[in-house]
GUKEFI-451924 format. One record per residue: x, y, z of N, C-alpha, C, O in turn; residue in one letter. Coordinates in steps of 0.2 Angstrom, whole numbers, padded with zeros to 4 digits, always signed. Layout:
N
XYZXYZXYZXYZA
...
***
This chain:
288
+0171-0011+0019+0166-0012+0025+0159-0013+0023+0156-0010+0019M
+0155-0018+0027+0148-0018+0025+0145-0013+0028+0146-0010+0033K
+0139-0011+0025+0135-0005+0027+0130-0009+0032+0128-0015+0031P
+0129-0004+0036+0124-0006+0042+0116-0006+0039+0114-0001+0036R
+0113-0011+0040+0107-0011+0037+0101-0010+0042+0101-0011+0048I
+0095-0007+0039+0089-0006+0043+0084-0008+0039+0084-0007+0033G
+0080-0013+0042+0074-0017+0037+0067-0015+0041+0067-0016+0047F
+0063-0011+0038+0057-0010+0040+0051-0014+0037+0050-0013+0031A
+0047-0018+0042+0042-0022+0039+0044-0030+0040+0048-0033+0036G
+0041-0032+0044+0041-0040+0046+0035-0043+0044+0031-0046+0048M
+0033-0043+0038+0026-0046+0036+0029-0054+0033+0034-0057+0035G
+0024-0057+0027+0027-0063+0026+0033-0063+0022+0036-0068+0022I
+0035-0058+0018+0041-0057+0014+0047-0055+0018+0052-0057+0018M
+0045-0048+0022+0050-0045+0025+0054-0049+0031+0060-0048+0032G
+0050-0053+0034+0054-0056+0039+0059-0061+0036+0065-0061+0038K
+0057-0065+0032+0063-0070+0030+0069-0066+0026+0075-0069+0026P
+0067-0061+0022+0072-0057+0019+0077-0054+0024+0083-0053+0022M
+0074-0051+0030+0079-0048+0035+0083-0054+0037+0089-0053+0038A
+0080-0060+0039+0084-0066+0042+0089-0067+0037+0095-0070+0039Q
+0089-0067+0032+0094-0069+0025+0099-0064+0026+0105-0066+0025N
+0098-0058+0028+0104-0052+0027+0107-0053+0033+0113-0052+0034I
+0104-0056+0038+0108-0057+0045+0113-0063+0044+0118-0063+0047V
+0110-0068+0041+0114-0075+0041+0119-0073+0035+0124-0077+0034K
+0119-0067+0031+0124-0065+0027+0130-0062+0031+0135-0060+0027A
+0130-0060+0037+0134-0057+0041+0134-0049+0041+0139-0045+0041G
+0128-0047+0039+0127-0039+0040+0125-0037+0047+0122-0041+0051F
+0126-0031+0048+0124-0028+0054+0117-0026+0052+0116-0022+0048D
+0111-0029+0056+0104-0028+0054+0101-0025+0060+0103-0027+0066V
+0097-0020+0060+0091-0018+0064+0085-0018+0061+0084-0016+0055A
+0079-0021+0064+0074-0021+0061+0068-0017+0064+0069-0015+0070V
+0063-0015+0061+0058-0011+0063+0051-0014+0061+0051-0016+0055Y
+0045-0014+0065+0038-0016+0062+0034-0012+0067+0035-0010+0073N
+0029-0011+0064+0023-0008+0067+0022-0011+0073+0021-0007+0078R
+0020-0017+0074+0020-0021+0079+0026-0023+0081+0029-0026+0077T
+0028-0023+0086+0036-0023+0089+0038-0031+0087+0035-0035+0090R
+0043-0032+0084+0046-0039+0083+0047-0042+0090+0048-0039+0095P
+0046-0048+0090+0049-0052+0096+0056-0053+0095+0058-0052+0090Q
+0059-0055+0100+0066-0056+0100+0069-0061+0096+0074-0061+0093P
+0065-0067+0096+0067-0073+0091+0064-0072+0084+0065-0077+0080G
+0061-0066+0082+0059-0065+0075+0064-0066+0069+0064-0069+0064D
+0069-0062+0072+0075-0061+0067+0081-0061+0071+0084-0056+0073V
+0083-0068+0073+0089-0068+0077+0096-0066+0074+0097-0067+0069P
+0099-0062+0079+0105-0058+0078+0103-0051+0076+0108-0047+0075G
+0097-0049+0075+0096-0042+0073+0093-0038+0079+0088-0040+0082A
+0095-0032+0080+0093-0027+0085+0086-0025+0082+0083-0025+0077A
+0083-0022+0088+0076-0020+0086+0075-0012+0087+0076-0009+0093V
+0074-0009+0082+0072-0001+0083+0065+0000+0085+0060-0004+0083A
+0064+0004+0089+0057+0006+0092+0053+0011+0087+0047+0011+0087L
+0056+0014+0083+0052+0019+0078+0057+0019+0072+0063+0018+0073T
+0054+0021+0066+0057+0022+0060+0064+0026+0060+0068+0025+0057P
+0063+0032+0065+0067+0037+0066+0074+0033+0069+0080+0034+0066A
+0072+0029+0074+0078+0027+0076+0082+0022+0072+0088+0021+0072D
+0078+0019+0068+0081+0014+0062+0085+0018+0058+0091+0016+0057L
+0083+0025+0055+0086+0029+0050+0092+0032+0054+0097+0034+0051A
+0091+0033+0060+0097+0038+0064+0103+0033+0063+0108+0037+0062R
+0104+0028+0064+0110+0023+0065+0112+0018+0058+0117+0015+0059E
+0108+0018+0053+0109+0014+0049+0111+0017+0041+0108+0022+0040R
+0115+0014+0037+0116+0016+0031+0111+0015+0025+0109+0020+0022D
+0109+0009+0024+0105+0006+0019+0098+0005+0023+0097+0000+0027V
+0093+0008+0021+0086+0009+0024+0082+0004+0019+0080+0007+0014L
+0079-0001+0020+0075-0006+0016+0069-0005+0019+0068-0007+0025I
+0063-0003+0015+0056-0003+0017+0053-0009+0013+0053-0009+0007V
+0049-0013+0017+0045-0019+0014+0039-0020+0017+0039-0024+0022M
+0035-0015+0015+0027-0015+0019+0022-0016+0013+0024-0017+0007V
+0016-0016+0016+0010-0017+0011+0008-0013+0005+0004-0015+0000T
+0011-0006+0005+0009-0002+0000+0010+0006+0001+0012+0008+0007G
+0009+0010-0003+0010+0017-0001+0009+0020+0005+0013+0024+0007P
+0003+0018+0009+0001+0021+0014+0006+0020+0020+0007+0024+0024E
+0008+0013+0019+0012+0011+0024+0019+0014+0024+0021+0016+0029A
+0021+0015+0017+0028+0018+0015+0028+0025+0018+0032+0027+0021V
+0023+0028+0016+0023+0035+0019+0023+0036+0027+0026+0040+0029D
+0020+0031+0030+0021+0032+0037+0028+0030+0039+0030+0033+0044A
+0031+0025+0037+0038+0024+0038+0042+0030+0037+0046+0032+0041I
+0041+0033+0030+0046+0039+0030+0044+0045+0032+0048+0049+0035L
+0037+0047+0031+0036+0054+0032+0031+0054+0038+0030+0059+0040W
+0029+0049+0041+0024+0049+0047+0028+0052+0054+0033+0055+0054G
+0024+0051+0060+0026+0052+0066+0032+0049+0068+0032+0042+0067E
+0039+0051+0069+0044+0047+0071+0046+0044+0065+0049+0038+0066D
+0045+0046+0058+0048+0044+0053+0055+0044+0052+0059+0047+0056G
+0057+0041+0046+0064+0042+0044+0067+0048+0041+0073+0049+0041M
+0063+0052+0039+0064+0058+0034+0069+0063+0037+0074+0064+0034A
+0068+0065+0044+0072+0069+0047+0080+0067+0046+0084+0071+0046P
+0081+0060+0046+0087+0057+0047+0090+0055+0040+0094+0051+0040H
+0087+0057+0035+0090+0055+0028+0095+0060+0026+0096+0065+0029L
+0099+0059+0021+0103+0064+0019+0110+0060+0015+0109+0054+0014G
+0115+0064+0014+0120+0060+0010+0123+0056+0014+0125+0056+0020Q
+0124+0050+0011+0128+0043+0014+0123+0038+0016+0124+0033+0019G
+0116+0041+0015+0109+0036+0016+0107+0034+0010+0108+0038+0005K
+0105+0027+0009+0101+0024+0004+0095+0022+0006+0095+0018+0011T
+0089+0023+0004+0083+0021+0004+0081+0016-0002+0081+0018-0008V
+0080+0010+0000+0077+0005-0004+0070+0003-0003+0069+0001+0002V
+0066+0004-0007+0060+0002-0006+0057-0003-0010+0056-0003-0016N
+0057-0009-0007+0055-0015-0009+0048-0017-0009+0047-0023-0009M
+0043-0013-0008+0037-0014-0006+0033-0014-0013+0036-0011-0018S
+0028-0016-0015+0026-0016-0022+0020-0010-0020+0016-0010-0016T
+0021-0005-0025+0018+0001-0026+0018+0003-0033+0021+0000-0037V
+0014+0008-0036+0013+0010-0041+0019+0013-0045+0023+0017-0042S
+0020+0013-0052+0026+0017-0055+0025+0025-0053+0030+0028-0052P
+0019+0027-0054+0019+0034-0052+0022+0037-0044+0026+0041-0043Q
+0019+0033-0040+0020+0034-0033+0028+0033-0033+0031+0038-0030Y
+0031+0028-0035+0038+0027-0034+0042+0032-0037+0048+0035-0034S
+0040+0035-0043+0043+0040-0045+0043+0046-0041+0048+0050-0040L
+0038+0048-0038+0037+0053-0033+0041+0052-0027+0044+0056-0024Q
+0041+0045-0024+0046+0044-0018+0052+0045-0021+0055+0049-0017L
+0055+0043-0026+0062+0043-0027+0064+0051-0028+0069+0053-0026A
+0059+0055-0030+0061+0063-0030+0061+0066-0023+0065+0070-0021Q
+0056+0063-0018+0057+0066-0012+0062+0064-0008+0065+0069-0005K
+0064+0058-0008+0069+0055-0004+0077+0058-0007+0081+0058-0003V
+0077+0059-0015+0083+0061-0017+0084+0069-0016+0089+0071-0017E
+0079+0072-0015+0078+0079-0012+0082+0080-0004+0085+0085-0002A
+0082+0075-0002+0085+0075+0006+0092+0075+0004+0096+0077+0008T
+0095+0072-0001+0102+0071-0002+0104+0063-0001+0110+0061-0002G
+0099+0059+0000+0100+0051+0000+0099+0049-0007+0096+0052-0011A
+0102+0043-0007+0100+0039-0013+0094+0036-0013+0091+0035-0007D
+0091+0033-0018+0085+0030-0018+0085+0025-0024+0087+0026-0029F
+0082+0018-0022+0082+0013-0026+0075+0009-0026+0073+0007-0020V
+0071+0009-0031+0065+0005-0030+0067-0003-0033+0070-0004-0038D
+0066-0007-0028+0067-0013-0029+0063-0020-0027+0064-0024-0023A
+0057-0018-0030+0052-0024-0028+0055-0032-0030+0060-0032-0034P
+0052-0036-0028+0054-0043-0029+0049-0047-0033+0043-0047-0032V
+0052-0052-0038+0047-0058-0040+0049-0063-0036+0055-0065-0035S
+0044-0066-0034+0044-0072-0030+0039-0070-0022+0037-0064-0021G
+0038-0077-0019+0032-0076-0013+0035-0079-0008+0041-0080-0008S
+0033-0081-0004+0034-0083+0004+0040-0088+0004+0045-0087+0007K
+0040-0093+0000+0046-0099-0001+0051-0096-0003+0056-0096+0000V
+0052-0093-0009+0058-0090-0012+0061-0085-0007+0066-0083-0006P
+0056-0082-0003+0060-0076+0001+0063-0080+0007+0068-0078+0009A
+0061-0086+0009+0064-0090+0014+0070-0092+0013+0075-0092+0017Q
+0070-0095+0005+0076-0099+0003+0082-0093+0001+0087-0095-0001Q
+0081-0087+0001+0085-0082-0002+0085-0083-0011+0090-0083-0014G
+0079-0084-0013+0080-0086-0021+0075-0081-0024+0073-0083-0030A
+0074-0075-0022+0069-0070-0025+0074-0067-0031+0080-0068-0032L
+0070-0064-0036+0073-0060-0041+0072-0053-0039+0066-0051-0038V
+0078-0049-0039+0076-0042-0036+0076-0038-0043+0080-0038-0048I
+0071-0034-0043+0070-0029-0049+0071-0022-0047+0066-0019-0045L
+0077-0020-0049+0080-0014-0046+0080-0008-0051+0084-0008-0056A
+0077-0003-0049+0078+0003-0052+0081+0008-0048+0080+0009-0042G
+0086+0013-0052+0089+0017-0048+0096+0018-0051+0097+0014-0056G
+0101+0022-0050+0108+0024-0052+0111+0016-0052+0111+0012-0047S
+0115+0016-0059+0118+0009-0060+0123+0008-0054+0123+0003-0051E
+0126+0013-0052+0132+0013-0048+0129+0011-0040+0132+0007-0036S
+0123+0014-0039+0120+0013-0032+0117+0006-0032+0117+0003-0026V
+0115+0004-0037+0112-0003-0037+0117-0007-0037+0116-0013-0034V
+0124-0007-0040+0129-0010-0040+0132-0011-0033+0135-0016-0031A
+0132-0005-0029+0135-0006-0022+0130-0010-0017+0132-0013-0012S
+0124-0010-0020+0120-0014-0016+0119-0022-0017+0115-0025-0013L
+0123-0024-0022+0123-0031-0024+0124-0036-0018+0121-0042-0018E
+0128-0035-0014+0130-0040-0009+0123-0040-0005+0122-0046-0003P
+0120-0035-0003+0114-0035+0000+0108-0039-0003+0105-0043+0000V
+0108-0037-0009+0103-0041-0014+0104-0048-0014+0099-0052-0012F
+0110-0050-0016+0112-0057-0016+0111-0061-0010+0110-0067-0011S
+0111-0057-0004+0108-0061+0003+0101-0064+0002+0099-0069+0004A
+0097-0060-0001+0090-0061-0002+0087-0063-0009+0081-0066-0009M
+0091-0063-0013+0090-0066-0020+0095-0070-0024+0101-0069-0023G
+0092-0074-0029+0097-0077-0034+0099-0073-0039+0103-0074-0043K
+0095-0068-0041+0097-0063-0046+0094-0056-0045+0089-0055-0043K
+0098-0051-0047+0097-0045-0047+0097-0043-0054+0102-0043-0058T
+0092-0040-0056+0089-0036-0063+0090-0028-0063+0086-0025-0059V
+0095-0025-0066+0094-0018-0066+0090-0016-0072+0092-0016-0077H
+0083-0014-0069+0079-0012-0076+0080-0005-0078+0078-0004-0083C
+0083+0000-0075+0084+0006-0077+0083+0010-0071+0083+0007-0066G
+0083+0017-0072+0081+0022-0067+0075+0021-0064+0070+0018-0067P
+0074+0023-0058+0068+0023-0054+0063+0027-0059+0065+0032-0062A
+0057+0024-0059+0053+0020-0056+0053+0012-0060+0049+0008-0059P
+0058+0011-0064+0058+0005-0069+0058-0002-0065+0057-0007-0069Q
+0060-0002-0059+0060-0008-0055+0052-0009-0053+0050-0015-0054G
+0049-0004-0051+0041-0005-0050+0038-0006-0057+0033-0010-0058T
+0040-0003-0063+0036-0005-0069+0037-0012-0070+0032-0015-0072M
+0042-0014-0069+0045-0022-0071+0040-0026-0066+0036-0030-0068M
+0039-0024-0060+0035-0028-0055+0027-0029-0058+0024-0034-0057K
+0025-0023-0060+0018-0023-0062+0017-0027-0068+0012-0030-0069M
+0022-0027-0073+0023-0032-0078+0022-0038-0077+0018-0042-0080A
+0026-0040-0072+0027-0047-0069+0021-0049-0066+0019-0055-0068V
+0018-0045-0062+0012-0047-0059+0006-0048-0064+0001-0052-0063N
+0006-0044-0069+0000-0044-0074+0001-0051-0077-0004-0055-0078L
+0007-0053-0078+0008-0060-0081+0006-0065-0076+0002-0070-0078L
+0008-0064-0070+0006-0069-0065-0001-0070-0065-0004-0076-0065L
-0004-0064-0064-0012-0065-0063-0015-0068-0070-0020-0072-0070A
-0012-0067-0076-0015-0071-0082-0014-0078-0081-0018-0082-0083N
-0008-0080-0079-0006-0087-0079-0011-0091-0073-0014-0096-0075M
-0012-0087-0068-0016-0090-0062-0024-0091-0064-0027-0095-0062M
-0026-0085-0068-0033-0086-0070-0034-0091-0075-0039-0095-0076S
-0029-0090-0080-0030-0095-0086-0031-0102-0084-0035-0106-0086G
-0026-0104-0079-0026-0111-0076-0032-0112-0073-0036-0117-0074L
-0034-0108-0068-0041-0108-0064-0047-0108-0070-0052-0112-0068S
-0047-0105-0076-0052-0106-0079-0052-0112-0083-0058-0115-0084E
-0047-0115-0086-0045-0121-0088-0047-0126-0084-0050-0131-0087M
-0046-0126-0076-0049-0132-0073-0057-0132-0072-0060-0137-0072L
-0059-0125-0071-0066-0124-0070-0070-0128-0076-0074-0131-0075T
-0067-0126-0082-0070-0127-0088-0070-0135-0088-0075-0138-0090F
-0064-0138-0087-0063-0146-0088-0067-0149-0082-0070-0155-0084G
-0069-0146-0077-0073-0150-0071-0079-0150-0073-0083-0155-0071K
-0082-0144-0075-0089-0144-0078-0091-0150-0084-0096-0152-0084A
-0085-0151-0087-0086-0156-0092-0084-0164-0090-0084-0168-0094G
-0084-0165-0083-0082-0171-0080-0075-0172-0079-0074-0177-0075G
-0071-0169-0080-0064-0170-0078-0062-0169-0072-0065-0165-0068L
-0057-0172-0070-0055-0171-0062-0049-0166-0062-0045-0165-0067S
-0048-0163-0057-0043-0159-0056-0036-0162-0057-0031-0160-0059D
-0035-0169-0054-0030-0174-0055-0028-0174-0062-0022-0172-0064K
-0033-0176-0065-0032-0178-0073-0028-0171-0075-0022-0172-0077T
-0032-0166-0075-0031-0160-0079-0023-0157-0077-0019-0155-0081M
-0022-0157-0071-0015-0155-0068-0010-0160-0070-0004-0158-0070L
-0011-0167-0071-0006-0172-0073-0004-0170-0080+0002-0170-0082D
-0010-0168-0084-0009-0166-0091-0004-0159-0092+0001-0159-0095V
-0006-0155-0089-0003-0149-0089+0005-0148-0087+0009-0145-0090V
+0005-0151-0081+0012-0152-0077+0017-0157-0082+0023-0155-0083L
+0014-0162-0085+0018-0167-0089+0020-0165-0096+0024-0168-0099G
+0017-0158-0098+0019-0157-0105+0022-0150-0104+0024-0148-0099G
+0022-0146-0111+0026-0140-0111+0022-0134-0108+0025-0129-0109P
+0017-0135-0105+0013-0129-0101+0015-0131-0095+0013-0127-0090M
+0019-0135-0092+0021-0136-0085+0026-0131-0083+0030-0129-0087G
+0026-0128-0077+0030-0122-0076+0031-0122-0067+0027-0126-0063C
+0036-0118-0065+0036-0118-0057+0030-0115-0054+0029-0118-0049D
+0027-0110-0057+0022-0107-0053+0017-0112-0054+0014-0113-0048L
+0014-0116-0058+0009-0122-0058+0011-0127-0053+0007-0130-0050F
+0018-0128-0053+0020-0134-0048+0019-0132-0041+0017-0136-0036R
+0020-0125-0040+0020-0123-0032+0013-0122-0031+0011-0123-0026V
+0009-0121-0036+0001-0120-0033-0002-0127-0033-0008-0128-0031K
+0001-0132-0037-0003-0139-0037-0005-0141-0031-0011-0144-0031E
-0002-0141-0025-0004-0144-0018-0010-0140-0016-0015-0143-0014P
-0010-0134-0017-0015-0129-0014-0022-0131-0018-0028-0130-0016L
-0021-0132-0025-0027-0133-0028-0029-0141-0027-0035-0141-0027I
-0026-0145-0027-0028-0152-0026-0031-0153-0019-0036-0157-0018R
-0028-0149-0014-0030-0149-0007-0037-0144-0006-0040-0145-0001Q
-0037-0139-0009-0042-0134-0009-0040-0131-0002-0045-0129+0002R
-0034-0130-0001-0033-0126+0007-0032-0118+0003-0036-0114+0005T
-0027-0117-0001-0026-0110-0003-0023-0106+0003-0024-0101+0004F
-0018-0109+0007-0014-0106+0012-0010-0101+0009-0006-0102+0004L
-0010-0094+0011-0006-0089+0007+0001-0090+0006+0005-0091+0011A
+0003-0090+0000+0009-0089-0001+0010-0082-0004+0015-0078-0003Q
+0005-0079-0008+0005-0073-0010-0003-0071-0009-0007-0073-0013F
-0004-0067-0004-0013-0066-0003-0016-0064-0008-0013-0059-0011P
-0022-0065-0009-0026-0063-0015-0028-0055-0014-0029-0052-0020L
-0028-0053-0009-0028-0046-0008-0022-0041-0010-0023-0035-0012K
-0016-0045-0010-0010-0040-0013-0012-0041-0021-0010-0036-0024H
-0013-0047-0024-0014-0047-0030-0020-0041-0033-0019-0038-0038M
-0026-0040-0029-0031-0036-0031-0027-0029-0032-0027-0025-0037A
-0024-0027-0026-0021-0021-0026-0016-0020-0031-0016-0015-0033K
-0011-0024-0034-0007-0024-0038-0010-0023-0045-0007-0019-0049D
-0016-0026-0046-0020-0026-0052-0023-0019-0053-0023-0016-0058L
-0025-0016-0047-0027-0009-0048-0021-0005-0050-0021-0001-0054K
-0016-0006-0047-0009-0001-0050-0008-0002-0057-0006+0002-0061F
-0010-0009-0060-0008-0011-0066-0013-0006-0070-0010-0002-0073V
-0019-0007-0069-0025-0005-0074-0024+0004-0072-0026+0008-0076T
-0022+0006-0067-0022+0014-0067-0015+0017-0072-0015+0022-0075D
-0010+0012-0071-0005+0014-0075-0006+0012-0083-0003+0016-0087T
-0009+0007-0085-0012+0008-0091-0016+0012-0093-0016+0014-0099A
-0020+0015-0089-0024+0021-0090-0020+0027-0092-0021+0031-0097C
-0015+0028-0088-0012+0034-0088-0006+0033-0094-0004+0038-0097T
-0004+0028-0096+0000+0027-0102-0004+0026-0109-0001+0025-0115L
-0011+0026-0108-0015+0025-0114-0013+0018-0118-0015+0017-0124R
-0011+0013-0113-0009+0006-0116-0013+0002-0116-0017+0002-0110C
-0016-0003-0120-0020-0008-0119-0018-0013-0114-0012-0015-0114P
-0023-0017-0110-0021-0021-0104-0028-0024-0103-0030-0024-0097A
-0032-0026-0108-0038-0030-0108-0039-0035-0102-0043-0035-0098P
-0034-0040-0102-0033-0044-0096-0033-0042-0090-0035-0045-0085S
-0030-0036-0089-0029-0033-0082-0035-0031-0079-0037-0033-0074A
-0039-0028-0083-0045-0026-0081-0050-0031-0080-0053-0031-0075F
-0050-0036-0083-0054-0043-0082-0052-0046-0076-0056-0048-0072Q
-0046-0047-0076-0043-0051-0069-0044-0045-0063-0046-0048-0058N
-0043-0039-0064-0046-0036-0057-0053-0037-0055-0055-0036-0050L
-0057-0038-0059-0064-0040-0058-0064-0046-0055-0067-0046-0049Q
-0061-0051-0057-0061-0057-0054-0058-0057-0046-0060-0060-0041L
-0053-0052-0046-0049-0053-0039-0053-0049-0034-0053-0050-0028Y
-0057-0044-0037-0061-0039-0033-0067-0044-0030-0069-0044-0024N
-0069-0048-0035-0075-0053-0033-0071-0058-0026-0075-0060-0022Q
-0066-0059-0027-0063-0064-0022-0063-0060-0016-0064-0063-0010G
-0061-0053-0016-0061-0049-0011-0068-0048-0007-0069-0049-0001M
-0073-0048-0012-0080-0047-0009-0083-0053-0006-0088-0053-0003S
-0079-0059-0008-0082-0065-0005-0077-0067+0002-0078-0072+0005K
-0074-0063+0003-0070-0064+0010-0063-0068+0009-0060-0070+0014G
-0060-0068+0002-0054-0073+0000-0048-0069+0002-0043-0071+0000M
-0048-0063+0004-0041-0058+0003-0037-0062+0007-0031-0061+0004G
-0037-0065+0012-0031-0068+0015-0029-0075+0013-0024-0078+0015E
-0033-0078+0008-0031-0084+0005-0026-0082-0001-0025-0077-0003L
-0022-0087-0003-0017-0087-0008-0022-0085-0015-0028-0086-0016D
-0018-0081-0018-0022-0078-0025-0023-0084-0030-0028-0083-0034F
-0022-0089-0029-0024-0096-0033-0030-0097-0030-0034-0100-0034S
-0034-0094-0025-0041-0096-0024-0045-0091-0029-0052-0091-0028A
-0043-0088-0033-0047-0086-0038-0051-0091-0042-0057-0090-0045V
-0048-0097-0041-0051-0103-0046-0058-0103-0041-0063-0104-0044M
-0059-0102-0035-0066-0103-0032-0070-0097-0034-0076-0098-0034Q
-0068-0092-0036-0073-0085-0039-0076-0089-0045-0082-0091-0044V
-0072-0092-0050-0074-0095-0056-0079-0101-0055-0084-0102-0058L
-0077-0104-0050-0082-0110-0049-0088-0108-0047-0093-0111-0049E
-0088-0103-0042-0094-0101-0040-0099-0097-0045-0104-0095-0043G
-0097-0096-0051-0101-0094-0056-0105-0100-0060-0110-0099-0063M
-0103-0104-0058-0107-0111-0062-0113-0112-0058-0117-0116-0060I
***
């Protein structure tokens, strides 16, 4: 028997993820701080509060912007917490820090419910296509029981270990993502200063061994200078702060993380937060 799914968070990522779970044949109810419209997730019920969502559902997925929003969903007024317990599973797919995720796991498990931290690798288009990579941290048996749900949203689920190892993997992935994007942006800025065109440089990069899916996805944004958000810059800035905080706690060298945090914070100060994170290129161009 398929579990009944409650999904909280109808943002850029959450809405298509919930839509794909419905398409896979699950009984789904959704909640959002701003009440979803009936056509947002066809086939899903709409819960008025997180408490309503938790009361009737077995698996409770949270996909919101960060720790404050997760706390509001779980522990705030009309939150899920009073309705957690044995037989319930909370799956936090929001991007938070490993330290916060560990604390969240302990609080949820204290109610008797199971907890999985399962952030994703991928942005808007993979979410729409059901092609995300699910980075799961938690009990191996609980993660295995969620495989049909995860398969509705993603092409692959990786069990990273106990919570918060899913979140730790997400931080590592986003550190690499920031490095790749700032590296490409620096290369394009440098070449442009020397008289090369974006077209010429992108043709070389994408035509050789440095070509990758990330650069191909960002190519139209760079060529057209539109930077319509697939993964907003403000979220990368937030995630890099989580990375640098975690690096400090672990006493782990992460020099590029601190450098990239400065670049993305500059983007925030210039009003680029709602643009795609590839707009970091404009931060570098503004230094010339």
